[in-house]
C-alpha positions in Angstrom: 33.9 15.9 -26.5 33.2 13.8 -23.1 29.4 15.1 -22.8 29.1 14.3 -26.9 30.2 10.7 -26.6 27.8 10.2 -23.1 25.1 11.7 -25.2 26.0 9.2 -27.9 25.8 6.3 -26.1 22.8 7.5 -23.9 21.0 7.4 -26.9 22.0 4.4 -28.4 21.1 3.0 -24.6 17.6 3.9 -25.4 17.4 2.5 -29.0 18.1 -0.4 -28.3 16.8 -0.7 -24.5 13.5 0.4 -26.9 14.3 -2.9 -29.6 14.5 -5.2 -26.7 10.7 -4.0 -25.2 9.3 -4.0 -28.7 11.1 -7.4 -29.1 9.7 -8.2 -26.1 6.2 -7.4 -26.6 6.3 -9.3 -29.7 7.3 -12.4 -28.4 4.6 -11.5 -25.7 1.3 -11.1 -28.0 2.6 -13.6 -30.3 2.6 -16.1 -26.8 -1.0 -15.0 -26.3 -2.3 -14.9 -29.9 -1.2 -18.9 -30.4 -2.6 -19.6 -26.7 -5.8 -18.1 -27.4 -5.9 -20.7 -30.5 -5.4 -23.5 -28.2 -7.9 -22.4 -25.1 -10.5 -21.4 -28.5 -9.9 -24.3 -30.3 -10.3 -26.3 -26.8 -13.7 -24.9 -25.4 -14.7 -25.4 -29.0 -13.7 -29.0 -29.2 -15.8 -29.4 -26.1 -18.7 -27.4 -27.0 -18.8 -29.7 -30.3 -18.8 -32.4 -27.4 -21.1 -31.3 -25.3 -24.2 -30.8 -27.7 -23.4 -34.1 -29.8 -23.9 -36.0 -26.7 -26.8 -33.6 -26.0 -28.1 -35.1 -29.4 -27.3 -38.7 -29.3 -29.4 -38.9 -25.9 -32.6 -36.8 -27.1 -35.5 -40.0 -27.6 -38.4 -37.4 -28.6 -38.6 -34.4 -30.8 -38.4 -31.1 -28.5 -41.4 -30.9 -25.7 -43.8 -27.9 -26.6 -43.3 -24.4 -24.9 -46.3 -25.1 -22.7 -45.4 -27.8 -21.0 -42.6 -25.7 -19.0 -39.8 -28.3 -19.6 -37.9 -25.5 -21.4 -37.9 -21.8 -21.5 -41.9 -20.7 -22.9 -41.3 -18.7 -25.8 -44.5 -18.1 -26.9 -45.3 -14.4 -26.2 -42.4 -13.5 -28.5 -41.2 -14.3 -31.0 -37.5 -13.6 -29.9 -35.9 -14.1 -26.9 -32.2 -13.7 -25.9 -31.3 -15.8 -22.5 -27.3 -15.8 -21.0 -27.8 -19.3 -18.9 -25.7 -19.3 -15.3 -23.5 -21.2 -17.2 -22.2 -19.0 -20.3 -22.0 -16.2 -18.1 -19.2 -18.3 -16.0 -17.3 -19.2 -18.5 -17.3 -15.4 -19.5 -16.0 -14.8 -16.1 -13.7 -17.9 -16.6 -12.3 -16.1 -20.0 -12.0 -12.5 -18.0 -9.7 -14.6 -14.9 -7.7 -16.4 -18.1 -6.8 -13.3 -19.9 -6.2 -11.3 -16.8 -3.5 -14.6 -16.1 -2.2 -13.7 -19.6 -1.4 -9.7 -18.3 0.6 -11.1 -15.9 2.8 -12.7 -17.9 3.9 -9.9 -19.8 8.1 -9.4 -19.7 7.6 -5.9 -17.8 5.9 -7.9 -14.8 9.0 -9.7 -14.6 10.5 -6.3 -14.1 10.7 -3.6 -11.0 8.5 -1.4 -12.8 5.9 -3.6 -11.6 6.4 -2.8 -8.5 7.3 1.2 -8.6 4.3 1.6 -11.4 1.4 -1.3 -10.6 1.4 -1.6 -7.0 3.4 0.9 -5.4 1.1 3.9 -7.1 -1.8 3.0 -5.2 -0.7 3.8 -2.0 -0.8 7.4 -2.7 -3.0 9.5 -0.9 -4.4 6.2 1.6 -4.6 6.0 5.4 -1.8 5.2 7.3 -2.8 2.0 8.0 -3.3 0.8 4.4 -0.3 2.9 2.9 1.8 0.8 4.9 -0.1 -2.6 4.3 1.2 -2.3 0.3 4.3 -1.0 1.4 4.9 -4.2 3.3 3.4 -6.9 0.4 5.3 -4.7 -2.4 8.3 -5.6 -0.5 7.4 -8.9 0.2 6.9 -9.3 -3.7 10.4 -7.5 -4.4 12.6 -9.9 -2.7 11.9 -12.7 -5.0 9.7 -11.0 -8.0 9.7 -13.5 -11.1 9.0 -16.7 -8.2 6.0 -14.1 -7.3 4.9 -13.1 -10.2 4.7 -16.5 -11.4 2.5 -17.6 -9.2 -0.3 -14.8 -9.2 -0.3 -15.5 -12.7 -0.7 -19.1 -12.2 -3.6 -18.7 -9.9 -5.2 -16.7 -12.5 -5.2 -19.0 -15.5 -6.1 -21.7 -13.1 -9.0 -20.0 -11.8 -9.8 -19.0 -15.7 -9.5 -22.4 -16.8 -11.2 -24.7 -14.1 -14.8 -22.2 -14.5 -14.9 -22.5 -18.5 -14.0 -25.9 -17.8 -16.2 -26.5 -15.1 -13.9 -28.3 -12.9 -14.9 -28.3 -9.6 -17.1 -25.1 -9.9 -17.3 -24.4 -6.1 -14.6 -24.6 -4.8 -13.4 -22.0 -7.9 -15.7 -19.6 -7.1 -14.7 -20.1 -3.6 -11.1 -19.3 -4.1 -11.5 -16.9 -6.3 -13.1 -14.7 -3.8 -10.0 -15.4 -1.4 -7.7 -14.1 -4.3 -9.8 -11.2 -5.1 -9.6 -10.0 -1.3 -5.6 -10.3 -1.0 -5.5 -8.2 -4.8 -8.2 -5.8 -3.7 -6.1 -5.0 -0.9 -2.4 -5.4 -1.9 -2.7 -4.5 -5.8 -5.9 -2.1 -6.0 -5.2 0.0 -2.7 -9.1 -0.7 -1.6 -10.1 0.6 -5.0 -8.9 4.3 -3.9 -12.3 4.6 -2.4 -10.5 6.7 1.0 -8.1 8.6 -1.9 -11.2 11.1 -2.9 -10.4 10.6 -6.1 -12.3 7.9 -7.5 -15.4 7.3 -9.5 -17.2 4.1 -11.0 -16.2 6.1 -14.2 -12.7 5.6 -13.2 -13.0 2.2 -11.9 -14.3 2.1 -8.3 -14.6 0.1 -6.0 -11.8 -1.8 -8.3 -12.4 -4.5 -10.7 -11.7 -7.7 -8.8 -14.7 -6.0 -6.5 -16.6 -6.6 -9.2 -14.8 -10.3 -10.3 -16.0 -11.5 -6.4 -20.1 -10.1 -7.7 -19.8 -11.4 -10.3 -18.8 -14.9 -8.8 -21.1 -15.5 -6.2 -24.0 -14.9 -9.2 -22.8 -17.5 -10.8 -22.3 -19.9 -8.2 -23.9 -22.6 -8.7 -26.5 -23.8 -6.7 -25.9 -28.4 -5.8 -27.9 -31.3 -7.5 -28.9 -28.8 -10.0 -28.2 -28.4 -13.6 -25.0 -26.0 -14.2 -27.1 -23.7 -16.6 -30.1 -22.5 -14.5 -29.5 -19.8 -12.7 -31.1 -19.5 -8.6 -33.6 -16.6 -7.9 -31.5 -15.5 -5.4 -28.7 -15.4 -7.6 -30.4 -13.1 -9.9 -31.6 -10.9 -6.8 -28.1 -11.0 -5.0 -26.4 -9.5 -8.4 -29.7 -6.9 -8.5 -28.8 -5.5 -5.1 -25.6 -5.9 -5.5 -25.3 -3.9 -8.5 -28.0 -1.2 -6.9 -25.2 -0.6 -4.0 -22.8 -0.4 -6.3 -24.9 2.4 -8.3 -25.5 3.9 -5.4 -21.7 4.1 -3.9 -21.2 6.1 -7.4 -23.5 8.8 -6.6 -22.3 9.3 -2.9 -18.9 9.2 -4.4 -19.6 11.8 -7.3 -20.3 14.3 -4.0 -16.5 14.0 -3.2 -15.3 18.0 -3.5 -12.3 16.9 -6.1 -15.2 16.2 -8.8 -18.2 19.6 -7.3 -14.7 21.5 -8.6 -14.9 23.3 -11.8 -12.5 20.6 -13.6 -12.5 17.7 -11.4 -14.3 15.7 -13.7 -12.3 16.2 -16.5 -9.5 14.9 -14.5 -11.0 11.2 -14.8 -11.8 11.4 -18.7 -9.4 9.7 -20.7 -10.9 10.5 -24.0 -9.6 13.8 -24.8 -11.7 15.5 -26.2 -14.1 15.4 -24.3 -12.3 16.2 -21.5 -12.1 19.3 -23.2 -15.7 19.9 -24.2 -16.8 19.7 -20.1 -15.1 23.0 -20.0 -15.9 24.3 -16.7 -18.7 22.9 -16.1 -17.3 19.9 -14.8 -19.7 19.9 -11.6 -23.0 20.7 -13.1 -22.3 17.0 -15.0 -21.0 15.2 -12.3 -23.8 15.5 -10.2 -26.6 14.5 -14.0 -24.5 11.1 -13.6 -23.9 10.8 -10.1 -28.3 11.7 -10.3 -28.4 8.8 -13.3 -26.7 6.3 -11.3 -29.1 6.9 -8.2 -31.8 6.2 -10.4 -30.4 3.4 -11.6 -29.9 2.6 -8.4 -33.9 2.7 -7.7 -35.0 1.0 -10.6 -32.3 -2.4 -9.7 -32.9 -2.7 -6.3 -36.7 -2.2 -6.4 -37.5 -3.6 -10.1 -38.9 -1.1 -11.3 -38.6 -1.6 -15.7 -35.9 -4.3 -14.5 -35.1 -5.1 -18.2 -35.4 -0.8 -18.8 -32.3 -0.7 -16.0 -30.3 -3.1 -17.0 -29.9 -2.0 -20.9 -29.7 1.5 -19.5 -26.9 0.2 -17.0 -25.3 -1.5 -19.8 -25.3 1.3 -22.2 -23.7 3.6 -19.1 -20.8 1.0 -17.9 -20.0 0.9 -21.9 -19.6 4.4 -22.1 -18.0 4.6 -18.5 -15.2 1.3 -20.0 -14.7 3.6 -22.9 -14.4 7.6 -21.2 -12.7 6.8 -17.7 -11.2 3.5 -18.3 -9.8 3.4 -22.1 -11.1 -0.3 -22.4 -9.1 -1.0 -19.5 -5.2 0.2 -21.8 -4.8 -3.2 -22.4 -2.3 -1.8 -25.0 -0.3 -0.7 -21.8 2.6 -3.3 -20.9 1.9 -2.5 -17.5 -1.9 -3.4 -17.7 -3.0 -6.5 -15.9 -6.7 -6.2 -16.6 -9.6 -4.6 -18.3 -10.5 -2.8 -15.5 -14.8 -2.5 -14.2 -16.1 -1.5 -16.5 -16.1 -5.1 -19.0 -16.9 -6.3 -15.1 -20.0 -4.2 -14.6 -21.7 -5.3 -17.5 -21.3 -8.7 -17.1 -22.8 -8.5 -14.0 -25.2 -6.1 -14.8 -25.9 -9.1 -17.2 -26.7 -11.4 -14.1 -29.1 -8.8 -12.9 -31.8 -9.8 -15.5 -30.1 -13.0 -17.6 -33.4 -13.0 -20.3 -31.6 -9.5 -22.3 -35.1 -10.2 -24.0 -38.1 -11.8 -24.5 -41.6 -11.9 -21.2 -39.9 -12.6 -17.8 -43.1 -14.4 -16.9 -41.8 -16.8 -18.5 -38.6 -17.9 -17.2 -39.8 -18.3 -14.0 -38.9 -22.3 -14.9 -34.8 -21.0 -15.4 -34.7 -18.3 -12.8 -36.3 -20.6 -10.3 -38.1 -18.1 -8.5 -39.9 -14.8 -9.1 -37.7 -12.0 -11.0 -40.9 -9.8 -11.4 
């Protein structure tokens, strides 16, 4: 009888716990939706004000494309160029969403410590594992305060980048924050565990946040929408470096076994389709990454390389990262796939049209 009553009590508690989780998540997503509407409304008002102010100061018709004051579009009937300001705003949105994810109810519980932070110490060298455990111990001492601080930092970074407030200082702050999170929150991207690939999140999302931040760093005294030639080149080299790293990671022993690559695949039917040929597919993916790295570094068919990279990273974001598993109560970000897409766009902001026509917009020879 005691066993039966205890079983009923446990079932009832589990049901109540499940209801509490569901209710908290409903409340959370309602808050997220409301906050999203407010942010979108504010951003829309700002964009409308900027547009009206620009129209109000137009004293003459647009200058002909041949004069060079605007991007020359005579070489192509259609041109698609992502401005530096747009990419800065996109980075701000990513930081803002990360801050919102950090406000999930589960992030204020011990589950954040036990299921998010501490698992990053598994398989790490002793010195990295020790730092992660020390950080987890400090945060666990006052979890609500620390987690609130984590969320506020990311929200502040996002808002400042989106609304163009103290951008240079904000990007510097984001680089410092990225370094802290990379060590204590991502375990240095799991690079030293022998178990990670670009496919499943290497070298850590915050590293790519930092690289995109450097790429969109505005030049003092210049138009906020302009790209610097050095910034675009930085994005090309850094993306090439990441892809070269991806090639090396595919040579890790675990991924040269028959079933190694299957462990990194989050799409069940695809993992099953790999069967016992995981080593072959791993080497093929590594060679693709190496080829793209060479094309980006030496600027060989640059636009083709960028578009192929965008497609590859989007597939990685789906197949190996399940879109960051943002539906999970403990998901903290979108993972690295989406950030790699942003970095690829920084490597060639003029996605369509002739590169030669964009020299003035990039302030340098994009080659």
